[in-house]
C-alpha positions as CSV (number, residue, x, y, z in Angstrom):
1,M,-27.5,-7.3,9.5
2,D,-28.5,-4.0,7.8
3,F,-27.4,-0.9,9.8
4,D,-28.5,2.7,9.3
5,P,-25.5,4.6,7.8
6,V,-26.7,7.9,9.5
7,L,-26.8,6.2,12.9
8,L,-23.4,4.6,12.3
9,S,-21.9,8.0,11.2
10,R,-23.4,9.5,14.4
11,I,-21.8,6.9,16.5
12,Q,-18.5,7.3,14.7
13,F,-18.5,11.0,15.2
14,A,-19.6,10.6,18.9
15,F,-16.7,8.1,19.5
16,L,-14.1,10.4,17.9
17,V,-15.3,13.6,19.6
18,T,-15.6,12.0,23.0
19,L,-12.0,10.7,22.8
20,H,-10.9,14.1,21.5
21,I,-12.7,16.4,24.0
22,I,-11.0,15.1,27.0
23,F,-7.7,16.5,25.8
24,P,-8.6,20.1,25.2
25,A,-10.7,20.0,28.4
26,F,-7.5,19.3,30.2
27,T,-4.8,21.2,28.2
28,I,-6.7,24.5,28.1
29,G,-6.6,24.8,31.9
30,L,-3.2,23.1,32.1
31,A,-1.6,25.7,29.8
32,A,-2.8,28.5,32.1
33,W,-1.5,26.5,35.1
34,L,1.9,26.3,33.5
35,G,1.9,30.0,32.9
36,A,0.9,30.7,36.4
37,I,3.6,28.6,38.0
38,E,6.3,29.9,35.7
39,S,5.3,33.3,36.8
40,L,5.6,32.3,40.4
41,S,8.9,30.7,39.8
42,M,10.3,34.0,38.3
43,A,8.6,36.1,41.0
44,T,9.7,34.0,44.0
45,G,12.9,32.2,42.8
46,K,11.6,29.0,44.6
47,A,12.9,25.8,43.1
48,I,9.7,24.0,43.7
49,Y,7.8,26.0,41.2
50,R,10.4,25.2,38.5
51,K,10.2,21.5,39.5
52,L,6.4,21.6,39.2
53,F,6.6,23.4,35.9
54,D,9.0,20.8,34.4
55,F,6.7,17.9,35.5
56,W,3.5,19.4,34.2
57,L,5.1,20.6,31.0
58,K,5.8,16.9,30.2
59,V,2.2,16.0,31.0
60,F,1.0,18.9,28.8
61,A,3.2,17.9,26.0
62,L,1.9,14.3,25.8
63,S,-1.8,15.4,26.3
64,F,-1.3,18.2,23.7
65,G,0.0,15.7,21.2
66,M,-2.8,13.2,21.6
67,G,-5.3,16.0,21.4
68,V,-3.9,17.2,18.0
69,V,-3.9,13.7,16.6
70,S,-7.5,13.0,17.7
71,G,-8.7,16.4,16.6
72,I,-7.4,16.4,13.0
73,V,-9.5,13.3,12.2
74,L,-12.7,15.1,13.2
75,A,-12.3,17.6,10.4
76,F,-12.3,14.9,7.8
77,Q,-15.8,13.7,9.0
78,F,-17.4,16.8,7.6
79,G,-16.2,15.8,4.2
80,T,-16.7,12.1,4.3
81,N,-19.8,11.5,6.4
82,W,-21.5,14.9,6.5
83,S,-20.8,16.5,3.1
84,V,-24.3,18.1,2.9
85,L,-23.6,19.8,6.2
86,A,-20.3,21.2,4.9
87,E,-22.0,22.2,1.6
88,R,-25.0,24.0,3.2
89,M,-23.2,25.8,6.1
90,G,-19.6,25.9,4.6
91,S,-19.8,29.7,4.3
92,I,-20.1,29.9,8.1
93,Q,-18.3,26.9,9.4
94,G,-15.3,27.1,7.0
95,P,-14.2,30.6,8.2
96,L,-14.8,29.8,11.9
97,L,-12.7,26.7,11.7
98,G,-10.1,28.4,9.6
99,Y,-9.7,31.2,12.2
100,E,-9.1,28.5,14.8
101,A,-6.2,27.3,12.8
102,F,-4.7,30.8,12.0
103,T,-5.1,32.3,15.4
104,A,-5.0,29.4,17.8
105,F,-3.2,26.3,16.4
106,L,-0.3,28.5,14.8
107,L,0.0,30.4,18.1
108,E,0.1,27.2,20.2
109,A,2.6,25.4,17.8
110,T,5.0,28.3,17.5
111,F,5.4,29.1,21.2
112,F,5.0,25.5,22.3
113,G,8.3,24.8,20.6
114,V,9.9,27.6,22.7
115,M,8.5,26.0,25.8
116,L,9.9,22.6,25.1
117,F,13.3,23.6,23.7
118,G,13.9,27.2,24.4
119,R,14.4,27.7,28.1
120,E,18.2,27.9,27.8
121,R,18.1,29.7,24.5
122,V,15.8,32.6,25.1
123,P,15.6,35.3,27.8
124,R,13.5,34.4,30.8
125,W,10.9,37.1,30.0
126,F,10.4,35.7,26.6
127,Y,10.1,32.1,27.9
128,L,7.4,33.3,30.3
129,L,5.7,35.1,27.4
130,S,5.8,32.0,25.4
131,C,4.0,30.1,28.1
132,W,1.2,32.6,28.3
133,M,1.0,32.7,24.5
134,V,0.4,29.0,24.4
135,A,-2.3,29.5,27.1
136,L,-3.8,32.3,24.9
137,G,-3.7,30.0,21.9
138,T,-5.7,27.2,23.7
139,T,-8.3,29.9,24.8
140,F,-8.6,31.0,21.1
141,S,-9.1,27.5,20.0
142,S,-12.0,27.0,22.5
143,F,-13.4,30.4,21.3
144,W,-13.7,29.5,17.6
145,I,-14.8,25.9,18.2
146,M,-17.5,27.0,20.5
147,A,-18.5,29.9,18.2
148,N,-19.0,27.3,15.5
149,N,-21.0,24.9,17.7
150,S,-23.0,27.6,19.3
151,W,-24.2,28.8,16.0
152,M,-25.3,25.3,15.1
153,Q,-27.3,25.3,18.4
154,V,-28.9,28.6,17.9
155,P,-28.4,29.9,14.3
156,V,-28.2,33.8,14.0
157,G,-27.0,36.4,11.5
158,Y,-27.6,34.4,8.4
159,Q,-29.8,34.2,5.3
160,I,-30.6,31.2,2.9
161,V,-29.6,31.8,-0.7
162,D,-30.2,28.9,-3.2
163,G,-30.4,26.5,-0.4
164,K,-27.1,27.5,1.2
165,I,-26.7,29.3,4.5
166,I,-24.9,32.6,4.0
167,P,-23.6,34.9,6.8
168,T,-25.0,38.4,7.1
169,D,-23.8,39.5,10.5
170,W,-20.5,38.1,11.7
171,M,-20.5,39.9,15.0
172,E,-23.8,38.3,15.8
173,I,-22.6,34.9,14.7
174,V,-19.4,35.1,16.6
175,W,-20.3,37.2,19.7
176,G,-23.9,36.4,20.3
177,E,-25.4,36.1,23.9
178,V,-25.8,32.3,23.5
179,F,-22.1,31.9,22.5
180,R,-20.8,34.0,25.4
181,I,-22.7,31.9,27.9
182,R,-21.7,28.6,26.4
183,W,-18.0,29.6,25.8
184,L,-17.5,30.7,29.3
185,H,-19.2,27.7,30.7
186,M,-16.9,25.4,28.6
187,L,-13.8,27.5,29.3
188,I,-14.4,27.4,33.2
189,G,-15.2,23.7,32.9
190,A,-11.7,23.1,31.3
191,Y,-10.1,25.2,34.1
192,L,-11.9,23.1,36.7
193,T,-10.9,19.8,35.0
194,T,-7.3,20.9,35.4
195,A,-7.7,22.1,38.9
196,I,-9.2,18.8,40.0
197,C,-6.5,16.9,38.3
198,V,-3.8,18.9,40.1
199,V,-5.6,18.3,43.4
200,A,-6.0,14.6,42.8
201,T,-2.3,14.2,41.8
202,G,-1.1,16.0,44.9
203,A,-3.5,13.9,47.0
204,W,-2.1,10.7,45.4
205,Y,1.5,11.7,46.2
206,L,0.7,12.4,49.9
207,L,-1.2,9.1,50.2
208,R,1.8,7.3,48.9
209,G,4.3,9.3,51.0
210,V,6.2,10.6,48.0
211,H,6.9,14.1,46.6
212,K,5.3,15.5,49.8
213,D,6.4,19.1,49.1
214,E,5.1,19.0,45.6
215,G,1.9,17.3,46.7
216,R,1.1,19.9,49.4
217,M,1.8,22.7,46.8
218,M,-0.7,21.2,44.3
219,L,-3.3,21.0,47.0
220,R,-2.4,24.6,48.2
221,W,-3.2,26.0,44.7
222,G,-5.7,23.5,43.3
223,L,-8.3,23.6,46.1
224,P,-8.7,27.4,46.2
225,F,-9.0,27.5,42.3
226,T,-11.6,24.7,42.4
227,A,-13.6,26.6,45.2
228,L,-13.3,29.9,43.3
229,L,-14.2,28.7,39.8
230,I,-17.1,26.4,40.8
231,V,-19.2,29.4,41.9
232,P,-19.5,31.1,38.5
233,Q,-19.6,27.8,36.8
234,L,-22.8,26.9,38.6
235,W,-24.3,30.2,37.7
236,L,-23.3,29.8,34.0
237,G,-25.0,26.4,34.1
238,H,-28.2,28.0,35.2
239,L,-27.8,30.6,32.3
240,N,-27.4,27.7,29.9
241,G,-30.6,26.2,31.1
242,E,-32.3,29.5,30.4
243,Y,-31.0,29.7,26.8
244,I,-32.3,26.1,26.3
245,K,-35.7,26.9,27.5
246,D,-36.0,30.0,25.3
247,H,-34.4,28.5,22.2
248,Q,-34.6,24.7,22.3
249,P,-37.8,23.6,24.0
250,P,-37.4,20.0,23.0
251,K,-34.1,19.7,24.7
252,F,-35.4,21.6,27.7
253,T,-38.2,19.1,28.3
254,A,-35.9,16.2,27.9
255,V,-33.5,17.6,30.4
256,E,-36.3,18.4,32.9
257,G,-37.9,15.0,32.4
258,R,-41.5,16.0,33.0
259,W,-44.0,14.4,30.6
260,Q,-46.9,16.6,31.3
261,T,-47.0,20.4,31.4
262,E,-47.3,21.4,35.0
263,K,-48.3,24.5,37.0
264,P,-46.6,24.7,39.3
265,A,-43.9,22.3,38.1
266,R,-42.0,19.8,40.1
267,L,-38.2,19.5,40.0
268,I,-37.3,15.8,39.1
269,L,-34.1,15.0,40.9
270,F,-34.1,11.4,39.7
271,A,-36.1,9.1,37.6
272,W,-35.9,6.4,35.0
273,P,-37.7,7.6,31.9
274,D,-39.9,5.2,30.1
275,P,-40.5,6.7,26.6
276,A,-42.6,3.7,25.3
277,N,-45.2,4.4,27.9
278,E,-44.6,8.1,28.3
279,R,-43.9,8.0,32.0
280,N,-41.1,7.9,34.6
281,L,-40.2,5.1,36.8
282,F,-38.6,5.4,40.3
283,E,-39.3,9.1,40.3
284,I,-37.9,11.4,43.0
285,A,-39.3,15.0,42.7
286,V,-39.7,18.1,44.7
287,P,-43.0,20.0,44.4
288,K,-42.9,23.5,43.0
289,L,-39.1,23.6,42.9
290,G,-39.1,23.2,39.2
291,S,-41.0,26.4,38.7
292,F,-38.7,28.3,41.0
293,V,-35.5,26.9,39.3
294,D,-36.8,27.4,35.7
295,D,-38.7,30.8,36.1
296,G,-37.8,32.1,39.6
297,T,-41.4,31.8,40.9
298,L,-43.3,29.0,42.7
299,T,-46.3,29.2,40.4
300,S,-45.2,29.3,36.8
301,E,-46.2,26.8,34.2
302,E,-43.5,24.7,32.7
303,P,-43.8,22.6,29.5
304,G,-43.7,18.8,29.4
305,I,-42.3,16.4,27.0
306,L,-45.8,15.6,25.5
307,S,-46.1,19.3,24.4
308,I,-43.4,18.6,21.9
309,P,-44.3,16.8,18.6
310,E,-43.1,13.3,18.6
311,D,-40.9,13.7,15.5
312,E,-39.1,16.7,17.1
313,R,-38.2,15.1,20.4
314,P,-34.6,14.1,21.0
315,P,-33.5,10.7,22.4
316,L,-34.6,11.1,26.0
317,L,-32.3,9.1,28.2
318,I,-29.1,10.8,27.2
319,P,-29.8,14.4,27.9
320,F,-31.8,13.5,30.9
321,F,-29.0,11.5,32.7
322,G,-26.2,13.5,31.0
323,F,-27.5,16.7,32.7
324,R,-27.8,15.1,36.1
325,I,-24.3,13.4,35.8
326,M,-22.8,16.9,35.0
327,V,-24.6,18.5,37.9
328,A,-23.5,15.7,40.2
329,M,-19.9,16.2,39.2
330,G,-20.3,20.0,39.9
331,L,-21.6,19.3,43.4
332,L,-18.6,17.0,44.0
333,M,-16.3,19.8,43.0
334,V,-18.1,22.1,45.5
335,L,-17.5,19.5,48.3
336,I,-13.8,19.1,47.3
337,G,-13.0,22.7,46.9
338,W,-14.9,24.3,49.7
339,G,-14.5,21.3,51.9
340,G,-10.8,21.3,51.5
341,L,-10.5,25.0,52.3
342,A,-12.6,24.5,55.5
343,L,-10.5,21.5,56.6
344,R,-7.3,23.5,56.1
345,L,-8.4,25.8,58.9
346,F,-8.1,22.9,61.3
347,G,-4.6,21.6,60.3
348,P,-2.7,20.0,57.5
349,L,-4.8,18.0,55.0
350,E,-2.3,15.2,54.9
351,R,-3.5,14.1,58.4
352,R,-6.9,13.6,56.9
353,R,-6.4,10.5,54.7
354,W,-10.1,10.1,54.1
355,F,-10.2,13.5,52.5
356,L,-7.1,12.8,50.4
357,W,-8.8,9.6,49.1
358,C,-11.8,11.8,48.2
359,C,-9.6,14.1,46.3
360,F,-7.8,11.3,44.5
361,L,-11.0,9.5,43.5
362,S,-12.4,12.7,42.2
363,F,-9.7,12.8,39.4
364,P,-12.1,11.9,36.5
365,S,-14.9,14.3,37.7
366,G,-13.9,17.1,35.4
367,F,-13.7,14.9,32.4
368,V,-17.0,13.2,33.2
369,A,-18.7,16.6,33.6
370,V,-17.4,17.9,30.3
371,V,-18.4,14.8,28.3
372,A,-21.8,14.5,30.0
373,G,-22.4,18.2,29.3
374,W,-21.3,17.8,25.7
375,F,-23.6,14.8,25.2
376,T,-26.5,16.7,26.7
377,A,-26.0,19.6,24.4
378,E,-25.4,17.5,21.1
379,V,-27.9,14.7,21.6
380,G,-30.5,17.1,23.0
381,R,-30.4,19.1,19.8
382,Q,-31.5,16.1,17.8
383,P,-33.2,15.6,15.3
384,W,-31.4,18.8,14.1
385,V,-27.7,19.2,13.2
386,V,-28.3,22.9,12.7
387,Y,-31.2,23.7,14.9
388,G,-34.3,24.6,12.9
389,L,-32.5,24.7,9.6
390,L,-31.0,21.3,8.7
391,K,-31.9,17.9,10.2
392,T,-29.2,15.3,10.9
393,V,-30.7,12.8,8.4
394,D,-30.5,15.5,5.7
395,A,-26.9,16.5,6.5
396,H,-25.5,13.0,5.8
397,T,-23.4,12.2,2.7
398,P,-25.7,10.8,0.0
399,N,-25.1,7.2,-1.2
400,L,-22.7,6.5,1.8
401,T,-23.4,2.9,2.6
402,S,-23.6,1.3,6.0
403,T,-20.8,-1.1,5.1
404,E,-18.4,1.8,4.3
405,V,-19.2,3.6,7.5
406,L,-18.9,0.4,9.6
407,I,-15.6,-0.5,8.1
408,S,-14.3,3.0,8.9
409,L,-15.7,2.9,12.4
410,I,-14.1,-0.4,13.2
411,G,-10.8,1.0,11.7
412,Y,-10.9,4.1,13.9
413,A,-11.6,2.0,17.0
414,L,-8.7,-0.4,16.3
415,V,-6.2,2.3,15.4
416,Y,-7.3,4.6,18.3
417,G,-7.3,1.7,20.8
418,F,-3.8,0.7,19.8
419,I,-2.3,4.2,19.7
420,F,-4.0,5.8,22.7
421,S,-3.6,2.8,24.9
422,F,0.1,3.4,24.7
423,G,-0.4,7.2,25.2
424,F,-2.6,6.7,28.3
425,Y,-0.2,4.3,29.8
426,Y,2.7,6.6,29.2
427,L,0.7,9.4,30.8
428,Y,0.1,7.2,33.8
429,V,3.7,6.3,34.1
430,L,4.7,9.9,33.9
431,I,2.3,11.0,36.7
432,R,3.1,8.0,38.8
433,N,6.8,8.8,38.8
434,G,6.1,12.4,39.5
435,P,8.5,15.5,39.6
436,V,12.2,15.1,39.2
437,D,14.8,16.4,41.7
438,A,17.6,18.9,40.7
439,K,19.8,16.0,39.6
440,G,17.2,14.6,37.2
441,S,16.3,11.5,39.1
442,F,12.8,10.9,40.4
443,S,12.7,11.6,44.1
444,G,11.2,8.9,46.2
445,V,10.5,6.4,43.4
446,S,12.3,4.3,40.8
447,A,14.8,6.0,38.5
448,K,12.8,4.8,35.6
449,R,11.2,7.6,33.8
450,P,9.4,8.2,30.5
451,F,10.9,11.6,29.7
452,A,14.2,13.1,30.3
453,A,13.8,16.0,32.9
454,A,14.0,19.5,31.6
455,G,17.2,21.0,33.1
456,S,18.8,17.6,33.9
457,A,22.1,16.1,32.8
458,E,21.5,13.6,30.0
459,T,23.8,11.7,27.7
460,V,23.1,12.5,24.1
461,T,25.3,10.9,21.3
462,G,28.0,10.2,23.8
463,R,28.2,13.7,25.2
464,K,26.8,15.2,28.4
465,I,24.7,18.2,28.0
466,K,24.0,19.9,31.4
467,A,21.3,22.5,31.4
468,R,22.0,25.4,33.7
469,R,19.4,26.2,36.4
């Protein structure tokens, strides 16, 4: 069977980036959470904060390691599968990715070593500083990656010289309005992902009747953060829709799902698009609400899919459903965050097992929202890789055969499946066992543990090394 090498390269990149993005979506917020609870530990002196820190530090270490491994491979894709893209926009993409390495990765790697091994070797204030430096590094990483991607979505501050895209205004490239909206949306999305994971983990412990104090503390902090962050996140999502409408009409019409231009426009809540017949099946829509959401009035005219030339339309199903999945996860977070705060007014949450089950089952909602939003943005940009400047088919490496791409795709799938299956299982065991007590054993569960507890007594080469608390 003859496969299209461009399509296979797109599938390969999508597979790799999907697996990778779930780690920074978690560790960006988790680094800030570690900084916060270490600050609380120093300010209050309560042992429970130190216990939570030691537990989540191990989760962060494993997640950070898997994120680095999966992220490094992505950079090679630009040279192997998308060499024309690298050649054409290397003057912009190269510095942005280089800045990420110099300002973010080195910052994370340097101070992360202090977090792992330096608690008993450096002053407490410096250890706390290291925690926040790692959090700052993860934030810098998201900054440069989103600057690069946002420029590909809406190119600004450039000129074309001899077929190559050359920067002319770095401030506009790095700090444009579209970037600011998209970066904040991604950053808060990462914080929400962590907050929901903390809430779900605490709920899981309370449902099992183990680590009750730690579970209550996770709910105590996770629910307010979820409720607080989801409000600006919904607003930033709306602003993202506005930039799409202004700068990427094909993506906008795919997300909206209306085939005909309408005045006033309906808001399509759900449908099954039928591109072959240019219609929707099983459609549920609200009259006039589309105009209000898109333009703030009940009478505005909104474009339909048929207003876009057929060769400029993105694949319809992925952005259409991806957007709705992302919104659904956001509404779930609203219910979890604000619902939890409301229920706390009437007594302890652990008495409401049905709500604890809702919190526990919401564990993947942040990851699903991030991946769905990413797919909406990237697939919705097609057929362009740099919108309006370079099409995806023209960015592919010349003479790269389908056999070569298929072999590498299968190789990646096998290696990633082998390595990350162990990583995810190890992560599950770590979270299942939960925080350790002061003596280094897991309270309420088996003594089996995947990591030695920070601050515990362990035998190393026949000697006992006891960390002071």
